[in-house]
C-alpha positions as a Markdown table, in Angstrom:
| # | Residue | x | y | z |
|---|---|---|---|---|
| 1 | Unk | -16.2 | 14.5 | -2.4 |
| 2 | Unk | -15.5 | 11.2 | -4.0 |
| 3 | Unk | -14.6 | 9.1 | -6.5 |
| 4 | Unk | -15.2 | 5.4 | -7.1 |
| 5 | Unk | -14.6 | 2.9 | -10.0 |
| 6 | Unk | -15.2 | -0.7 | -9.7 |
| 7 | Unk | -14.2 | -3.2 | -12.5 |
| 8 | Unk | -14.5 | -6.7 | -13.6 |
| 9 | Unk | -17.9 | -7.3 | -11.4 |
| 10 | Unk | -17.4 | -11.1 | -12.2 |
| 11 | Unk | -14.1 | -11.4 | -11.7 |
| 12 | Unk | -13.3 | -14.7 | -9.9 |
| 13 | Unk | -10.3 | -17.0 | -8.2 |
| 14 | Unk | -10.2 | -20.7 | -8.3 |
| 15 | Unk | -10.6 | -22.4 | -4.9 |
| 16 | Unk | -11.5 | -25.9 | -3.9 |
| 17 | Unk | -10.8 | -28.6 | -1.5 |
| 18 | Unk | -10.6 | -30.8 | -4.7 |
| 19 | Unk | -9.3 | -29.4 | -8.0 |
| 20 | Unk | -12.0 | -31.3 | -9.7 |
| 21 | Unk | -14.9 | -30.1 | -8.1 |
| 22 | Unk | -13.5 | -26.5 | -8.0 |
| 23 | Unk | -15.7 | -23.8 | -7.1 |
| 24 | Unk | -15.0 | -19.9 | -8.4 |
| 25 | Unk | -15.4 | -17.2 | -5.8 |
| 26 | Unk | -17.0 | -13.8 | -6.7 |
| 27 | Unk | -15.7 | -10.6 | -5.1 |
| 28 | Unk | -18.5 | -8.2 | -6.7 |
| 29 | Unk | -19.9 | -7.5 | -3.3 |
| 30 | Unk | -16.9 | -7.6 | -1.0 |
| 31 | Unk | -15.6 | -4.9 | -3.3 |
| 32 | Unk | -18.5 | -3.0 | -2.3 |
| 33 | Unk | -17.5 | -3.0 | 1.1 |
| 34 | Unk | -14.1 | -2.2 | 0.4 |
| 35 | Unk | -15.4 | 1.2 | -1.2 |
| 36 | Unk | -17.9 | 1.9 | 1.8 |
| 37 | Unk | -15.4 | 1.2 | 4.4 |
| 38 | Unk | -12.9 | 3.3 | 2.8 |
| 39 | Unk | -15.3 | 5.9 | 1.9 |
| 40 | Unk | -16.2 | 6.2 | 5.6 |
| 41 | Unk | -12.5 | 6.0 | 7.1 |
| 42 | Unk | -11.7 | 8.4 | 5.3 |
| 43 | Unk | -14.0 | 10.9 | 6.8 |
| 44 | Unk | -13.4 | 9.7 | 10.7 |
| 45 | Unk | -9.7 | 9.4 | 10.5 |
| 46 | Unk | -10.3 | 13.1 | 8.9 |
| 47 | Unk | -7.8 | 12.2 | 5.5 |
| 48 | Unk | -7.8 | 14.7 | 3.3 |
| 49 | Unk | -8.0 | 12.5 | 0.4 |
| 50 | Unk | -6.8 | 8.4 | -0.1 |
| 51 | Unk | -6.8 | 7.0 | -3.3 |
| 52 | Unk | -6.5 | 3.1 | -3.6 |
| 53 | Unk | -6.1 | -0.2 | -6.0 |
| 54 | Unk | -6.8 | -3.9 | -5.9 |
| 55 | Unk | -4.9 | -6.0 | -8.1 |
| 56 | Unk | -5.5 | -9.8 | -9.2 |
| 57 | Unk | -2.1 | -11.0 | -10.5 |
| 58 | Unk | -2.2 | -9.4 | -14.2 |
| 59 | Unk | -5.8 | -7.2 | -13.8 |
| 60 | Unk | -6.9 | -3.8 | -11.6 |
| 61 | Unk | -10.4 | -5.2 | -9.8 |
| 62 | Unk | -11.2 | -2.1 | -8.3 |
| 63 | Unk | -9.8 | 1.2 | -8.0 |
| 64 | Unk | -10.9 | 4.6 | -6.3 |
| 65 | Unk | -10.5 | 7.8 | -4.8 |
| 66 | Unk | -12.0 | 9.6 | -1.9 |
| 67 | Unk | -11.9 | 13.4 | -0.7 |
| 68 | Unk | -9.9 | 16.2 | -2.2 |
| 69 | Unk | -6.2 | 16.4 | -3.2 |
| 70 | Unk | -6.3 | 20.1 | -3.1 |
| 71 | Unk | -8.8 | 21.1 | -0.5 |
| 72 | Unk | -8.2 | 24.8 | -1.1 |
| 73 | Unk | -9.6 | 24.4 | -5.0 |
| 74 | Unk | -11.9 | 21.5 | -4.2 |
| 75 | Unk | -10.0 | 19.3 | -6.5 |
| 76 | Unk | -11.0 | 15.6 | -6.0 |
| 77 | Unk | -9.1 | 12.6 | -5.5 |
| 78 | Unk | -8.9 | 9.8 | -7.9 |
| 79 | Unk | -6.9 | 6.8 | -8.8 |
| 80 | Unk | -4.8 | 9.0 | -11.3 |
| 81 | Unk | -4.1 | 11.8 | -8.5 |
| 82 | Unk | 0.0 | 11.5 | -8.3 |
| 83 | Unk | 1.5 | 11.5 | -5.1 |
| 84 | Unk | 5.4 | 11.3 | -3.5 |
| 85 | Unk | 5.5 | 7.4 | -3.1 |
| 86 | Unk | 8.9 | 8.7 | -0.8 |
| 87 | Unk | 10.3 | 5.1 | 0.2 |
| 88 | Unk | 8.9 | 3.2 | -2.0 |
| 89 | Unk | 11.7 | 5.1 | -4.5 |
| 90 | Unk | 14.1 | 2.4 | -2.5 |
| 91 | Unk | 12.2 | -0.1 | -4.8 |
| 92 | Unk | 13.3 | 1.2 | -8.0 |
| 93 | Unk | 16.7 | 1.7 | -7.0 |
| 94 | Unk | 17.1 | -1.7 | -5.6 |
| 95 | Unk | 15.9 | -2.9 | -9.1 |
| 96 | Unk | 18.5 | -0.9 | -10.8 |
| 97 | Unk | 21.4 | -2.5 | -8.7 |
| 98 | Unk | 20.1 | -6.0 | -9.4 |
| 99 | Unk | 20.2 | -5.1 | -13.1 |
| 100 | Unk | 23.7 | -3.9 | -13.0 |
| 101 | Unk | 24.6 | -7.1 | -11.3 |
| 102 | Unk | 22.8 | -9.5 | -13.7 |
| 103 | Unk | 24.9 | -7.6 | -16.2 |
| 104 | Unk | 28.1 | -8.4 | -14.4 |
| 105 | Unk | 29.0 | -5.0 | -13.4 |
| 106 | Unk | 28.9 | -5.2 | -9.9 |
| 107 | Unk | 28.8 | -7.6 | -7.1 |
| 108 | Unk | 26.3 | -7.9 | -4.2 |
| 109 | Unk | 29.7 | -8.7 | -2.1 |
| 110 | Unk | 31.6 | -5.3 | -3.3 |
| 111 | Unk | 32.5 | -3.0 | -0.8 |
| 112 | Unk | 30.6 | 0.9 | -1.2 |
| 113 | Unk | 34.2 | 2.3 | -0.9 |
| 114 | Unk | 35.6 | 0.6 | -3.8 |
| 115 | Unk | 33.0 | 1.6 | -6.3 |
| 116 | Unk | 32.6 | 4.9 | -4.8 |
| 117 | Unk | 36.1 | 6.4 | -3.6 |
| 118 | Unk | 34.9 | 9.5 | -2.0 |
| 119 | Unk | 33.3 | 7.4 | 0.4 |
| 120 | Unk | 34.6 | 8.3 | 3.6 |
| 121 | Unk | 32.1 | 7.9 | 6.3 |
| 122 | Unk | 34.0 | 6.9 | 9.5 |
| 123 | Unk | 34.1 | 2.8 | 10.6 |
| 124 | Unk | 33.7 | 3.1 | 14.4 |
| 125 | Unk | 34.3 | -0.1 | 14.7 |
| 126 | Unk | 37.5 | -2.0 | 14.1 |
| 127 | Unk | 36.0 | -5.5 | 13.8 |
| 128 | Unk | 33.0 | -5.0 | 11.8 |
| 129 | Unk | 32.6 | -6.4 | 8.6 |
| 130 | Unk | 32.2 | -4.8 | 5.3 |
| 131 | Unk | 29.8 | -2.1 | 4.2 |
| 132 | Unk | 28.7 | -3.9 | 1.1 |
| 133 | Unk | 26.3 | -3.7 | -1.3 |
| 134 | Unk | 24.1 | -6.1 | -0.3 |
| 135 | Unk | 24.4 | -5.1 | 3.2 |
| 136 | Unk | 23.1 | -1.9 | 2.2 |
| 137 | Unk | 20.4 | -3.1 | 0.2 |
| 138 | Unk | 19.1 | -5.3 | 3.2 |
| 139 | Unk | 19.7 | -2.2 | 5.6 |
| 140 | Unk | 22.1 | -4.4 | 8.2 |
| 141 | Unk | 25.1 | -2.1 | 7.1 |
| 142 | Unk | 25.6 | -0.3 | 10.2 |
| 143 | Unk | 25.3 | 3.3 | 8.7 |
| 144 | Unk | 23.4 | 6.0 | 9.9 |
| 145 | Unk | 19.3 | 6.5 | 8.8 |
| 146 | Unk | 20.1 | 9.9 | 7.2 |
| 147 | Unk | 23.1 | 12.1 | 5.3 |
| 148 | Unk | 24.6 | 15.1 | 7.6 |
| 149 | Unk | 21.5 | 17.6 | 6.9 |
| 150 | Unk | 18.4 | 18.0 | 8.6 |
| 151 | Unk | 15.9 | 17.7 | 5.7 |
| 152 | Unk | 13.1 | 15.9 | 7.1 |
| 153 | Unk | 12.6 | 19.4 | 9.3 |
| 154 | Unk | 9.5 | 22.0 | 8.4 |
| 155 | Unk | 8.7 | 23.9 | 6.9 |
| 156 | Unk | 11.2 | 24.0 | 3.9 |
| 157 | Unk | 12.7 | 20.3 | 4.0 |
| 158 | Unk | 16.2 | 21.5 | 2.8 |
| 159 | Unk | 17.5 | 18.3 | 1.2 |
| 160 | Unk | 21.6 | 18.1 | 0.0 |
| 161 | Unk | 22.5 | 18.7 | -3.2 |
| 162 | Unk | 25.0 | 16.0 | -4.3 |
| 163 | Unk | 28.2 | 18.3 | -3.8 |
| 164 | Unk | 26.9 | 18.6 | 0.1 |
| 165 | Unk | 25.8 | 14.7 | 0.4 |
| 166 | Unk | 29.1 | 13.5 | -0.3 |
| 167 | Unk | 31.2 | 16.0 | 1.9 |
| 168 | Unk | 28.9 | 15.3 | 4.6 |
| 169 | Unk | 29.9 | 11.8 | 4.9 |
| 170 | Unk | 33.3 | 12.5 | 6.7 |
| 171 | Unk | 31.5 | 14.0 | 9.5 |
| 172 | Unk | 29.6 | 10.9 | 10.2 |
| 173 | Unk | 30.2 | 7.5 | 11.3 |
| 174 | Unk | 28.6 | 3.9 | 11.5 |
| 175 | Unk | 26.0 | 3.3 | 14.2 |
| 176 | Unk | 26.8 | -0.6 | 14.6 |
| 177 | Unk | 29.3 | -3.0 | 13.0 |
| 178 | Unk | 28.2 | -4.4 | 9.7 |
| 179 | Unk | 25.8 | -7.2 | 9.5 |
| 180 | Unk | 24.8 | -7.3 | 12.8 |
| 181 | Unk | 21.2 | -5.1 | 13.5 |
| 182 | Unk | 18.6 | -3.7 | 10.7 |
| 183 | Unk | 18.9 | 0.3 | 10.8 |
| 184 | Unk | 16.5 | 1.5 | 8.4 |
| 185 | Unk | 19.0 | 4.4 | 6.1 |
| 186 | Unk | 17.8 | 6.2 | 3.5 |
| 187 | Unk | 21.5 | 6.8 | 3.1 |
| 188 | Unk | 22.5 | 3.9 | 2.5 |
| 189 | Unk | 19.9 | 4.0 | -0.5 |
| 190 | Unk | 21.1 | 7.0 | -1.5 |
| 191 | Unk | 24.5 | 6.0 | -1.7 |
| 192 | Unk | 23.3 | 3.0 | -4.2 |
| 193 | Unk | 21.8 | 6.0 | -6.6 |
| 194 | Unk | 25.6 | 7.1 | -6.6 |
| 195 | Unk | 26.8 | 3.8 | -7.4 |
| 196 | Unk | 24.0 | 3.0 | -10.1 |
| 197 | Unk | 25.5 | 6.5 | -12.1 |
| 198 | Unk | 29.2 | 5.4 | -11.3 |
| 199 | Unk | 28.7 | 1.4 | -13.2 |
| 200 | Unk | 26.2 | 2.4 | -15.8 |
| 201 | Unk | 27.9 | 5.6 | -16.5 |
| 202 | Unk | 24.7 | 7.4 | -16.8 |
| 203 | Unk | 22.9 | 9.7 | -14.5 |
| 204 | Unk | 20.5 | 8.1 | -11.7 |
| 205 | Unk | 17.4 | 9.9 | -13.5 |
| 206 | Unk | 18.2 | 8.8 | -17.1 |
| 207 | Unk | 19.4 | 5.0 | -16.1 |
| 208 | Unk | 16.3 | 4.6 | -14.1 |
| 209 | Unk | 14.0 | 6.2 | -17.0 |
| 210 | Unk | 15.5 | 4.2 | -19.8 |
| 211 | Unk | 15.4 | 1.0 | -17.9 |
| 212 | Unk | 12.6 | 0.6 | -15.9 |
| 213 | Unk | 10.0 | 2.9 | -16.2 |
| 214 | Unk | 9.9 | 3.3 | -20.1 |
| 215 | Unk | 10.1 | -1.1 | -20.3 |
| 216 | Unk | 7.1 | -1.2 | -17.7 |
| 217 | Unk | 5.3 | 1.8 | -18.8 |
| 218 | Unk | 4.9 | 3.6 | -15.7 |
| 219 | Unk | 4.0 | 6.6 | -17.5 |
| 220 | Unk | 3.3 | 8.5 | -13.9 |
| 221 | Unk | 6.0 | 7.2 | -12.4 |
| 222 | Unk | 8.9 | 9.8 | -12.1 |
| 223 | Unk | 12.1 | 10.2 | -10.3 |
| 224 | Unk | 11.3 | 13.4 | -8.6 |
| 225 | Unk | 8.1 | 15.3 | -8.0 |
| 226 | Unk | 6.7 | 17.7 | -10.9 |
| 227 | Unk | 6.2 | 20.8 | -9.8 |
| 228 | Unk | 4.7 | 22.0 | -12.6 |
| 229 | Unk | 1.6 | 19.5 | -11.7 |
| 230 | Unk | 1.3 | 20.3 | -8.1 |
| 231 | Unk | -2.3 | 21.1 | -6.8 |
| 232 | Unk | -3.7 | 19.8 | -9.9 |
| 233 | Unk | -2.7 | 16.2 | -11.3 |
| 234 | Unk | -0.6 | 16.2 | -8.2 |
| 235 | Unk | -2.0 | 16.0 | -4.8 |
| 236 | Unk | -1.0 | 18.8 | -2.0 |
| 237 | Unk | 0.5 | 17.5 | 0.7 |
| 238 | Unk | -0.9 | 18.0 | 4.4 |
| 239 | Unk | 0.7 | 17.7 | 7.8 |
| 240 | Unk | -0.6 | 14.9 | 10.4 |
| 241 | Unk | -3.9 | 16.3 | 12.0 |
| 242 | Unk | -3.1 | 19.1 | 15.3 |
| 243 | Unk | -5.1 | 18.9 | 18.2 |
| 244 | Unk | -7.7 | 21.1 | 16.8 |
| 245 | Unk | -8.4 | 18.9 | 13.8 |
| 246 | Unk | -6.6 | 21.2 | 11.7 |
| 247 | Unk | -4.2 | 20.0 | 8.6 |
| 248 | Unk | -1.2 | 22.2 | 7.5 |
| 249 | Unk | -0.3 | 22.6 | 4.0 |
| 250 | Unk | 3.1 | 21.2 | 3.3 |
| 251 | Unk | 5.8 | 23.4 | 1.7 |
| 252 | Unk | 6.9 | 21.6 | -2.1 |
| 253 | Unk | 10.2 | 19.7 | -1.9 |
| 254 | Unk | 12.9 | 18.3 | -3.8 |
| 255 | Unk | 15.0 | 15.3 | -3.1 |
| 256 | Unk | 17.6 | 15.8 | -4.3 |
| 257 | Unk | 21.2 | 13.6 | -3.6 |
| 258 | Unk | 18.0 | 11.6 | -1.7 |
| 259 | Unk | 16.2 | 10.8 | -4.8 |
| 260 | Unk | 17.1 | 6.9 | -4.9 |
| 261 | Unk | 15.7 | 6.6 | -1.2 |
| 262 | Unk | 12.9 | 9.0 | -1.2 |
| 263 | Unk | 12.5 | 11.3 | -3.9 |
| 264 | Unk | 10.0 | 9.5 | -6.7 |
| 265 | Unk | 6.4 | 10.6 | -7.4 |
| 266 | Unk | 3.8 | 8.0 | -8.8 |
| 267 | Unk | 0.3 | 7.1 | -8.7 |
| 268 | Unk | -1.9 | 3.9 | -7.5 |
| 269 | Unk | -2.5 | 3.0 | -11.1 |
| 270 | Unk | 1.0 | 2.7 | -11.9 |
| 271 | Unk | 1.8 | 1.0 | -9.1 |
| 272 | Unk | -0.8 | -1.4 | -9.9 |
| 273 | Unk | 1.2 | -2.5 | -12.9 |
| 274 | Unk | 4.3 | -2.0 | -11.2 |
| 275 | Unk | 2.9 | -5.4 | -8.9 |
| 276 | Unk | 1.5 | -6.9 | -12.0 |
| 277 | Unk | 5.1 | -6.8 | -13.5 |
| 278 | Unk | 6.3 | -8.6 | -10.4 |
| 279 | Unk | 3.3 | -11.4 | -10.5 |
| 280 | Unk | 4.3 | -12.0 | -14.4 |
| 281 | Unk | 8.4 | -12.6 | -13.4 |
| 282 | Unk | 7.1 | -14.8 | -10.0 |
| 283 | Unk | 5.5 | -17.6 | -12.5 |
| 284 | Unk | 7.2 | -20.4 | -12.9 |
| 285 | Unk | 8.0 | -20.3 | -16.8 |
| 286 | Unk | 8.7 | -16.3 | -16.6 |
| 287 | Unk | 12.0 | -15.1 | -18.6 |
| 288 | Unk | 13.3 | -11.5 | -18.7 |
| 289 | Unk | 11.2 | -8.3 | -18.2 |
| 290 | Unk | 13.8 | -5.8 | -17.1 |
| 291 | Unk | 15.2 | -8.5 | -14.9 |
| 292 | Unk | 15.1 | -12.1 | -15.1 |
| 293 | Unk | 12.6 | -14.5 | -13.0 |
| 294 | Unk | 15.5 | -15.3 | -10.8 |
| 295 | Unk | 16.9 | -12.2 | -9.9 |
| 296 | Unk | 13.0 | -10.7 | -8.5 |
| 297 | Unk | 12.6 | -13.8 | -6.6 |
| 298 | Unk | 16.1 | -13.9 | -4.9 |
| 299 | Unk | 15.3 | -9.8 | -4.3 |
| 300 | Unk | 12.1 | -10.9 | -2.5 |
| 301 | Unk | 13.6 | -13.8 | -0.5 |
| 302 | Unk | 14.5 | -13.4 | 3.3 |
| 303 | Unk | 18.0 | -12.0 | 3.0 |
| 304 | Unk | 18.4 | -10.5 | 6.2 |
| 305 | Unk | 16.5 | -11.4 | 10.2 |
| 306 | Unk | 17.2 | -9.5 | 12.9 |
| 307 | Unk | 18.3 | -10.7 | 15.9 |
| 308 | Unk | 14.9 | -10.6 | 17.4 |
| 309 | Unk | 13.5 | -12.5 | 14.6 |
| 310 | Unk | 10.4 | -9.6 | 13.9 |
| 311 | Unk | 12.1 | -7.8 | 11.0 |
| 312 | Unk | 13.1 | -9.4 | 8.0 |
| 313 | Unk | 14.1 | -7.9 | 4.8 |
| 314 | Unk | 14.9 | -8.9 | 1.3 |
| 315 | Unk | 17.4 | -7.3 | -1.2 |
| 316 | Unk | 15.5 | -4.0 | -1.4 |
| 317 | Unk | 12.0 | -5.3 | -0.2 |
| 318 | Unk | 10.4 | -5.6 | 2.9 |
| 319 | Unk | 9.1 | -9.4 | 3.2 |
| 320 | Unk | 7.0 | -10.1 | 5.9 |
| 321 | Unk | 4.3 | -12.7 | 7.5 |
| 322 | Unk | 0.6 | -11.8 | 6.9 |
| 323 | Unk | -2.4 | -13.0 | 9.1 |
| 324 | Unk | -2.8 | -16.2 | 7.2 |
| 325 | Unk | 0.6 | -17.2 | 7.6 |
| 326 | Unk | 1.4 | -16.4 | 3.6 |
| 327 | Unk | 4.5 | -14.5 | 2.3 |
| 328 | Unk | 4.2 | -10.5 | 1.8 |
| 329 | Unk | 6.4 | -8.1 | -0.3 |
| 330 | Unk | 6.7 | -4.4 | -0.5 |
| 331 | Unk | 7.7 | -1.4 | 0.6 |
| 332 | Unk | 5.9 | 1.7 | 2.4 |
| 333 | Unk | 7.1 | 5.5 | 1.9 |
| 334 | Unk | 6.2 | 8.4 | 4.0 |
| 335 | Unk | 7.2 | 12.0 | 3.5 |
| 336 | Unk | 6.3 | 15.3 | 4.2 |
| 337 | Unk | 2.5 | 15.2 | 3.3 |
| 338 | Unk | 2.2 | 11.9 | 1.9 |
| 339 | Unk | 1.8 | 8.1 | 3.3 |
| 340 | Unk | 2.1 | 5.4 | 0.8 |
| 341 | Unk | 2.1 | 1.7 | 0.2 |
| 342 | Unk | 2.0 | -1.2 | -2.3 |
| 343 | Unk | 2.1 | -4.6 | -0.8 |
| 344 | Unk | 2.3 | -7.9 | -2.5 |
| 345 | Unk | 0.7 | -11.5 | -1.3 |
| 346 | Unk | 3.1 | -13.9 | -3.6 |
| 347 | Unk | 1.0 | -16.8 | -3.0 |
| 348 | Unk | -2.6 | -15.3 | -4.3 |
| 349 | Unk | -1.1 | -12.5 | -6.5 |
| 350 | Unk | -3.3 | -10.2 | -4.7 |
| 351 | Unk | -1.6 | -6.6 | -4.6 |
| 352 | Unk | -2.7 | -3.4 | -3.0 |
| 353 | Unk | -1.5 | -0.1 | -2.9 |
| 354 | Unk | -2.8 | 3.2 | -0.9 |
| 355 | Unk | -1.5 | 6.7 | -1.3 |
| 356 | Unk | -2.9 | 9.4 | 1.5 |
| 357 | Unk | -1.8 | 13.2 | 1.2 |
| 358 | Unk | -1.6 | 13.4 | 4.5 |
| 359 | Unk | 0.9 | 12.7 | 7.8 |
| 360 | Unk | -0.8 | 10.7 | 10.0 |
| 361 | Unk | -2.5 | 7.8 | 9.4 |
| 362 | Unk | -0.7 | 4.5 | 8.2 |
| 363 | Unk | -1.4 | 3.3 | 4.7 |
| 364 | Unk | -0.5 | -0.2 | 5.8 |
| 365 | Unk | -3.8 | -0.3 | 8.2 |
| 366 | Unk | -6.3 | 0.2 | 4.9 |
| 367 | Unk | -4.2 | -2.5 | 2.9 |
| 368 | Unk | -5.1 | -4.7 | 6.0 |
| 369 | Unk | -8.7 | -3.8 | 6.1 |
| 370 | Unk | -9.4 | -4.4 | 2.3 |
| 371 | Unk | -7.5 | -7.5 | 2.4 |
| 372 | Unk | -9.7 | -9.1 | 5.2 |
| 373 | Unk | -12.8 | -7.7 | 3.5 |
| 374 | Unk | -12.1 | -9.9 | 0.4 |
| 375 | Unk | -10.8 | -12.6 | 2.7 |
| 376 | Unk | -14.5 | -13.0 | 3.5 |
| 377 | Unk | -15.1 | -13.4 | -0.2 |
| 378 | Unk | -18.0 | -16.2 | -0.6 |
| 379 | Unk | -18.9 | -18.6 | -3.2 |
| 380 | Unk | -20.6 | -17.8 | -5.4 |
| 381 | Unk | -24.5 | -19.0 | -4.6 |
| 382 | Unk | -26.9 | -22.0 | -5.9 |
| 383 | Unk | -29.8 | -20.5 | -3.3 |
| 384 | Unk | -32.9 | -19.6 | -5.4 |
| 385 | Unk | -34.8 | -17.6 | -3.1 |
| 386 | Unk | -36.4 | -14.7 | -4.6 |
| 387 | Unk | -36.1 | -12.3 | -1.9 |
| 388 | Unk | -35.3 | -8.7 | -3.1 |
| 389 | Unk | -31.8 | -8.1 | -0.7 |
| 390 | Unk | -31.6 | -4.5 | -2.6 |
| 391 | Unk | -34.8 | -3.3 | -0.1 |
| 392 | Unk | -32.6 | -3.8 | 2.9 |
| 393 | Unk | -29.1 | -2.0 | 1.3 |
| 394 | Unk | -28.1 | 1.0 | 3.4 |
| 395 | Unk | -27.1 | 3.2 | 6.0 |
| 396 | Unk | -28.5 | 2.9 | 9.6 |
| 397 | Unk | -28.1 | 5.2 | 12.4 |
| 398 | Unk | -27.0 | 3.1 | 16.2 |
| 399 | Unk | -26.4 | 6.5 | 17.8 |
| 400 | Unk | -25.3 | 7.0 | 20.7 |
| 401 | Unk | -23.6 | 3.7 | 20.7 |
| 402 | Unk | -21.9 | 4.0 | 16.9 |
| 403 | Unk | -20.8 | 6.5 | 14.4 |
| 404 | Unk | -22.7 | 4.3 | 11.4 |
| 405 | Unk | -24.2 | 0.8 | 10.4 |
| 406 | Unk | -24.1 | -0.5 | 6.8 |
| 407 | Unk | -26.0 | -3.3 | 5.3 |
| 408 | Unk | -25.2 | -4.5 | 1.7 |
| 409 | Unk | -25.5 | -7.8 | 0.0 |
| 410 | Unk | -23.2 | -10.5 | 0.3 |
| 411 | Unk | -24.2 | -13.2 | -2.0 |
| 412 | Unk | -27.9 | -14.8 | -1.1 |
| 413 | Unk | -27.3 | -13.0 | 2.6 |
| 414 | Unk | -26.7 | -9.6 | 3.9 |
| 415 | Unk | -24.1 | -8.3 | 6.0 |
| 416 | Unk | -23.6 | -6.0 | 8.3 |
| 417 | Unk | -21.0 | -3.6 | 9.7 |
| 418 | Unk | -20.5 | -0.9 | 12.0 |
| 419 | Unk | -18.4 | 2.1 | 10.7 |
| 420 | Unk | -15.6 | 3.3 | 11.7 |
| 421 | Unk | -14.2 | -0.1 | 11.8 |
| 422 | Unk | -10.0 | -1.1 | 12.7 |
| 423 | Unk | -10.9 | -4.5 | 11.7 |
| 424 | Unk | -13.8 | -4.3 | 8.7 |
| 425 | Unk | -13.3 | -8.4 | 7.9 |
| 426 | Unk | -13.7 | -9.3 | 11.4 |
| 427 | Unk | -16.7 | -7.0 | 12.2 |
| 428 | Unk | -18.4 | -7.9 | 9.4 |
| 429 | Unk | -21.6 | -10.0 | 10.6 |
| 430 | Unk | -24.0 | -11.9 | 8.2 |
| 431 | Unk | -27.7 | -12.3 | 7.8 |
| 432 | Unk | -29.5 | -15.2 | 6.5 |
| 433 | Unk | -33.1 | -14.5 | 5.0 |
| 434 | Unk | -35.9 | -16.6 | 6.9 |
| 435 | Unk | -39.3 | -15.1 | 5.8 |
| 436 | Unk | -40.9 | -11.7 | 4.8 |
| 437 | Unk | -38.6 | -9.1 | 6.3 |
| 438 | Unk | -37.0 | -11.0 | 8.9 |
| 439 | Unk | -33.0 | -12.4 | 8.7 |
| 440 | Unk | -31.0 | -14.1 | 11.2 |
| 441 | Unk | -27.6 | -13.6 | 12.0 |
| 442 | Unk | -25.6 | -16.7 | 11.0 |
| 443 | Unk | -22.8 | -17.5 | 13.6 |
| 444 | Unk | -19.3 | -18.6 | 12.9 |
| 445 | Unk | -20.4 | -22.1 | 12.9 |
| 446 | Unk | -23.0 | -21.6 | 10.1 |
| 447 | Unk | -25.8 | -21.6 | 12.9 |
| 448 | Unk | -28.2 | -19.3 | 13.0 |
| 449 | Unk | -28.3 | -16.8 | 15.9 |
| 450 | Unk | -30.7 | -14.1 | 16.9 |
| 451 | Unk | -33.5 | -12.4 | 14.6 |
| 452 | Unk | -33.1 | -9.5 | 12.5 |
| 453 | Unk | -36.2 | -7.7 | 11.1 |
| 454 | Unk | -37.0 | -4.3 | 9.0 |
| 455 | Unk | -39.9 | -2.6 | 9.4 |
| 456 | Unk | -41.6 | -1.1 | 6.0 |
| 457 | Unk | -43.4 | 2.5 | 5.7 |
| 458 | Unk | -47.2 | 2.4 | 3.8 |
| 459 | Unk | -45.2 | 2.7 | 0.4 |
| 460 | Unk | -43.1 | -0.4 | 1.1 |
| 461 | Unk | -39.7 | 1.1 | 1.7 |
| 462 | Unk | -37.7 | 0.1 | 4.7 |
| 463 | Unk | -37.4 | 2.5 | 7.1 |
| 464 | Unk | -36.1 | 0.7 | 10.1 |
| 465 | Unk | -34.0 | -2.4 | 11.3 |
| 466 | Unk | -34.9 | -3.9 | 14.6 |
| 467 | Unk | -32.2 | -5.8 | 16.7 |
| 468 | Unk | -32.8 | -6.8 | 20.3 |
| 469 | Unk | -35.8 | -5.3 | 20.4 |
| 470 | Unk | -34.1 | -1.9 | 19.5 |
| 471 | Unk | -34.3 | 0.4 | 16.9 |
| 472 | Unk | -32.5 | 2.0 | 14.1 |
| 473 | Unk | -33.9 | 4.3 | 11.4 |
| 474 | Unk | -32.2 | 4.2 | 7.4 |
| 475 | Unk | -30.6 | 7.1 | 7.0 |
| 476 | Unk | -30.0 | 8.8 | 3.4 |
| 477 | Unk | -26.4 | 9.1 | 2.6 |
């Protein structure tokens, strides 16, 4: 089961080597390949359901859902489907901390024990630097990854209540001296949730709702999992794939004291709004909206680089270099039964969010795939060819060599892709019309390669494709 939503069919981006002769990109055909690719990957990767969204600055240019959010009842996944977003919760906690920082209510160099007097975790290293708010935001404070409880253990995922969380600190100790290594820490961000409460004088949920969710109109984002919506508007979570291909239903859980690190729920539509808010603040003339523009920019600058030079982190945000060398920011989430991500390219102001209601597959894989397809976006065609490209669009059978082949329109050309594909942008082959039902492959340098032709039946319908003297039958889907 799938539901597809394609918006703004002629959305364009400015593109030019010379500003005075700027042309515009048309992503209509590329977005169709995004849809085809995700639909195929859902099946070949054995996902229960997947939802995704593509954002261009302030506009959603594509949104879609594939598969099922509740397999037992046959409820389909769509862009409004709510999932646990797990560690993406850390971004909201980080924004809350930085809002208090803006207001002068805390310093990033405040030590955690000065704000939380009950902090009793043992410092193993006499020569360690202080465990500061800044170090916790960058996951460089040397803290253990988790609190003193086995809350990621199946089947019941018993997250600690506040009292147990606080008392359990006395049985923990630091892993490293502060400001030595990157060590991802759910414990650290859970502690920052306590900082928000202590400094603001409000409970964590109330502060987040009043200061972030309501101002940004994130109506489907919550600092908890809505149990009353579970199995309906909220997807049921499933396990990673077992050897026999099956997935088990994961028990519903509540993150309790770990909420600031992993307890939120949302959907891709709200995370699209969240991304657009960030793009607004990144504008040069931006002012204040929840945070100052300068504060968000500061958060998204690299604040920590691990000694291996591979891991970079901002204040709450993951910061990394994309394949084109541009800066990306965002965060992923992995909780029992759910994998999610929100990723923003700060240069192009393109953003992606993906949610999967199962363990196993990385949602970043689908962000990379969508981005790779859109990076092939073509200039609007000036070709006056009269060939009817719609005749050739469809799925073809390349068995036994590959699973499926899809041919679709791409401007004044056709594009071909074999499915499934781990790198769909790189795997696209473009075909230029020559005459009749004959096309030729377009090489990387723009020259034409081998001939590819199509065969029609007596009614004029395309039934086969011929390539390298081999035939691929058109199939109905």
